[in-house]
C-alpha positions in Angstrom: 0.0 0.1 0.0 1.5 3.6 -0.9 2.4 5.7 1.9 3.6 9.0 2.4 6.6 8.9 4.6 8.0 12.6 4.3 6.2 15.4 5.9 6.2 17.5 2.9 4.6 14.4 0.8 2.3 14.2 3.8 1.1 18.0 3.5 0.9 18.2 -0.1 -1.5 15.3 0.1 -3.4 16.7 2.9 -3.6 19.8 0.7 -4.6 18.3 -2.6 -7.2 16.2 -0.6 -9.1 19.3 0.8 -9.1 21.2 -2.7 -10.6 17.9 -4.4 -13.1 17.9 -1.8 -14.1 21.6 -1.7 -16.5 21.4 -4.5 -18.6 18.7 -3.1 -18.5 20.4 0.6 -19.4 23.9 -1.0 -22.9 22.9 -2.1 -23.6 21.1 0.9 -22.7 23.9 3.2 -24.6 26.5 0.8 -27.8 24.0 1.4 -27.3 24.2 5.2 -26.8 28.0 5.3 -29.5 28.7 2.6 -31.8 26.6 4.7 -31.4 28.7 7.9 -32.0 32.1 6.2 -35.1 34.4 7.3 -36.7 32.5 9.6 -33.9 30.2 10.8 -35.1 27.2 12.3 -38.4 28.2 11.6 -37.8 27.2 8.0 -37.9 23.3 9.2 -40.7 23.9 11.6 -42.8 25.4 8.5 -41.6 22.0 6.6 -42.6 19.9 9.6 -46.0 21.9 9.7 -47.0 20.6 6.2 -48.1 17.3 7.8 -46.9 15.3 5.3 -43.3 14.6 6.3 -44.1 11.1 8.5 -46.1 10.0 5.9 -43.6 11.0 3.1 -40.5 9.6 5.3 -42.7 6.5 5.8 -43.3 5.9 1.9 -39.7 6.5 1.0 -38.5 3.9 3.5 -40.8 1.7 2.1 -39.5 2.1 -1.1 -35.8 1.9 -0.2 -36.3 -1.2 2.0 -38.3 -2.9 -0.9 -35.9 -1.7 -3.4 -32.8 -2.7 -1.3 -34.5 -6.4 -0.7 -34.9 -6.9 -4.5 -31.6 -5.6 -5.6 -30.1 -7.3 -3.1 -31.5 -10.7 -3.8 -31.4 -10.6 -7.8 -27.6 -9.0 -7.6 -26.5 -11.7 -5.2 -27.7 -14.8 -7.1 -27.1 -13.4 -10.6 -23.6 -12.1 -9.9 -22.7 -15.6 -8.3 -24.1 -17.4 -11.4 -22.5 -15.4 -13.8 -18.8 -16.0 -12.2 -19.1 -19.3 -10.6 -21.4 -21.4 -12.7 -21.1 -23.0 -15.8 -23.9 -22.1 -17.8 -24.4 -22.2 -21.3 -24.1 -18.6 -23.1 -23.5 -16.8 -19.6 -21.7 -14.1 -21.0 -24.2 -13.2 -24.1 -26.8 -12.7 -21.0 -24.4 -10.6 -19.0 -23.9 -8.3 -21.8 -27.1 -8.2 -22.8 -27.9 -7.2 -19.0 -25.4 -4.4 -19.2 -26.9 -2.9 -22.4 -29.8 -1.8 -20.0 -27.1 0.5 -18.2 -27.1 2.7 -21.5 -30.8 3.1 -20.9 -31.5 6.4 -18.9 -34.2 6.6 -16.7 -36.1 9.2 -18.7 -36.4 7.6 -22.0 -38.3 4.5 -20.1 -40.9 6.6 -18.6 -43.0 6.6 -20.8 -43.3 2.9 -21.4 -43.5 2.6 -17.8 -46.1 4.6 -17.3 -48.4 2.7 -20.1 -47.3 -0.8 -18.1 -48.3 0.5 -14.9 -51.7 1.7 -15.7 -52.1 -1.9 -17.7 -51.3 -3.5 -14.7 -53.5 -1.4 -12.5 -50.2 -0.4 -10.2 -50.2 3.1 -11.1 -50.2 5.4 -8.4 -48.8 2.7 -5.9 -45.5 2.3 -4.4 -45.2 -0.9 -6.3 -45.0 1.3 -9.8 -41.8 3.0 -8.1 -40.1 -0.1 -6.4 -40.1 -2.4 -9.3 -38.5 -0.2 -11.8 -35.9 1.3 -9.3 -34.8 -2.1 -8.7 -34.8 -3.2 -12.1 -32.8 0.3 -13.3 -30.1 -0.5 -10.1 -29.6 -3.9 -11.1 -27.4 -3.9 -13.7 -24.8 -2.0 -12.0 -24.8 -4.0 -8.8 -24.7 -7.3 -10.6 -21.5 -6.0 -12.4 -19.8 -4.7 -9.1 -20.7 -8.2 -7.3 -19.6 -10.2 -10.5 -16.0 -8.7 -10.1 -16.3 -9.5 -6.4 -17.3 -13.1 -6.8 -14.8 -13.7 -8.9 -12.1 -12.8 -6.3 -13.6 -15.9 -4.3 -11.1 -18.6 -4.5 -12.8 -21.4 -6.7 -10.6 -24.0 -4.1 -13.0 -23.2 -1.6 -16.4 -24.4 -3.9 -14.4 -27.3 -4.7 -13.9 -28.1 -1.1 -17.8 -27.8 -0.3 -18.4 -30.2 -3.6 -15.9 -32.8 -2.1 -17.7 -32.5 1.3 -21.2 -33.2 -0.2 -22.4 -29.8 -0.4 -24.9 -28.8 -3.4 -25.0 -25.4 -5.1 -27.5 -23.7 -2.8 -25.6 -24.9 0.0 -22.4 -23.9 -1.2 -23.8 -20.4 -2.3 -25.8 -19.8 1.2 -23.1 -21.4 3.7 -19.6 -20.4 1.9 -20.0 -17.8 -0.5 -22.5 -15.4 1.0 -21.0 -14.8 4.1 -17.8 -13.7 2.5 -19.8 -10.7 0.7 -20.3 -8.8 3.5 -18.6 -5.4 1.9 -19.8 -5.7 -1.7 -23.5 -6.0 0.4 -22.7 -3.0 2.1 -21.7 -1.1 -1.1 -25.0 -2.3 -2.7 -27.1 -1.5 0.2 -26.0 2.2 0.4 -26.1 2.9 -3.6 -29.3 1.3 -4.0 -30.7 3.6 -0.7 -29.4 6.8 -2.2 -30.8 5.7 -5.8 -34.0 4.9 -4.0 -34.1 7.7 -1.6 -33.5 10.3 -4.2 -35.5 9.2 -6.7 -37.5 12.1 -8.2 -39.0 11.3 -11.6 -40.5 8.0 -11.4 -42.3 9.2 -7.9 -43.3 12.4 -9.6 -44.8 10.6 -12.7 -45.9 7.0 -10.9 -47.4 8.9 -7.9 -50.5 11.0 -7.6 -52.0 10.9 -4.1 -50.6 12.6 -1.6 -50.8 9.8 0.7 -48.6 7.7 -1.7 -46.0 10.4 -2.3 -42.4 10.5 -1.4 -39.7 12.8 0.6 -38.0 13.8 -2.9 -41.5 15.7 -4.0 -41.3 17.4 -0.5 -40.3 21.0 -2.0 -43.4 20.9 -4.1 -45.2 22.2 -1.3 -43.4 25.5 -1.6 -42.8 26.0 -5.2 -45.7 27.0 -7.4 -46.6 29.2 -10.1 -46.7 32.4 -7.8 -44.1 31.6 -5.4 -40.9 30.0 -4.5 -39.6 30.0 -1.0 -36.1 28.3 -1.6 -35.1 28.8 2.2 -38.2 26.0 3.0 -37.2 24.1 -0.5 -33.6 23.8 1.1 -34.5 23.1 4.6 -36.5 20.0 2.9 -33.4 18.8 1.2 -31.4 19.0 4.3 -34.3 16.7 6.2 -34.3 14.3 3.2 -30.5 13.9 3.0 -30.3 12.9 7.1 -31.0 9.4 6.5 -28.5 8.9 3.7 -26.0 10.6 5.6 -26.4 8.5 8.8 -26.4 5.0 6.4 -23.2 6.0 4.7 -21.6 6.9 8.1 -22.9 3.3 9.4 -21.6 1.3 6.4 -18.9 3.6 5.7 -15.9 0.8 6.2 -17.9 -2.1 4.6 -18.8 0.2 1.7 -15.4 1.5 0.7 -14.2 -2.1 1.2 -16.8 -3.3 -1.3 -16.6 -0.9 -3.8 -13.1 -0.9 -4.1 -13.3 -4.8 -4.2 -16.0 -4.8 -6.5 -14.3 -2.5 -9.3 -11.1 -3.9 -9.4 -10.9 -7.7 -10.8 
């Protein structure tokens, strides 16, 4: 592992890291400062007084948890198959799956809307959960496949010699080794599901079904645009993501690095 030994090198690296973090810190600082302009913490009180914050948070939590569960199950099993099992034509299937990464969410809105209307799930959380999970899965499978390929095949062979089947090998040998990449998948899916805006905007109509990313709409209209309360809404919305990252930071960084490098 690279390590700076000289004091001048350490100072240079610290200064470089500080410069690199400034473009990311400034918008966050401006967001917090902007949310406190005017009425100060009264802006947060005004957001809470809309009466929809608990409902929106509950709906976002349901969307995030269900999306994480779907993405985790699909990713872990699919990546294991692509990396360790002998499946005819699996490389073709894998590249077809990766082709889905080229499709932006906005291009799929119209067909997704028509599909949810036909299935009768429009204006329900299902209409947001399933597309979010489907759009996230190709990228997480790519990360997890690279991680699985780093698992020694000798462990699988040892399991087969002991009489274990594929399911037992996956459940008892491989899956316990995937905590780092699992943490990365959970955090990435949480961020994607929690921050989703276009899908909830199109799919959810009733206020009792809407999510936290739609909270600023209470302070933006044709004749009004209260940016202080919009920023306060953004700060409230970001809190769960920050807490989740801080709790899973160690595993997230290890998993992301292991999944990105083959």
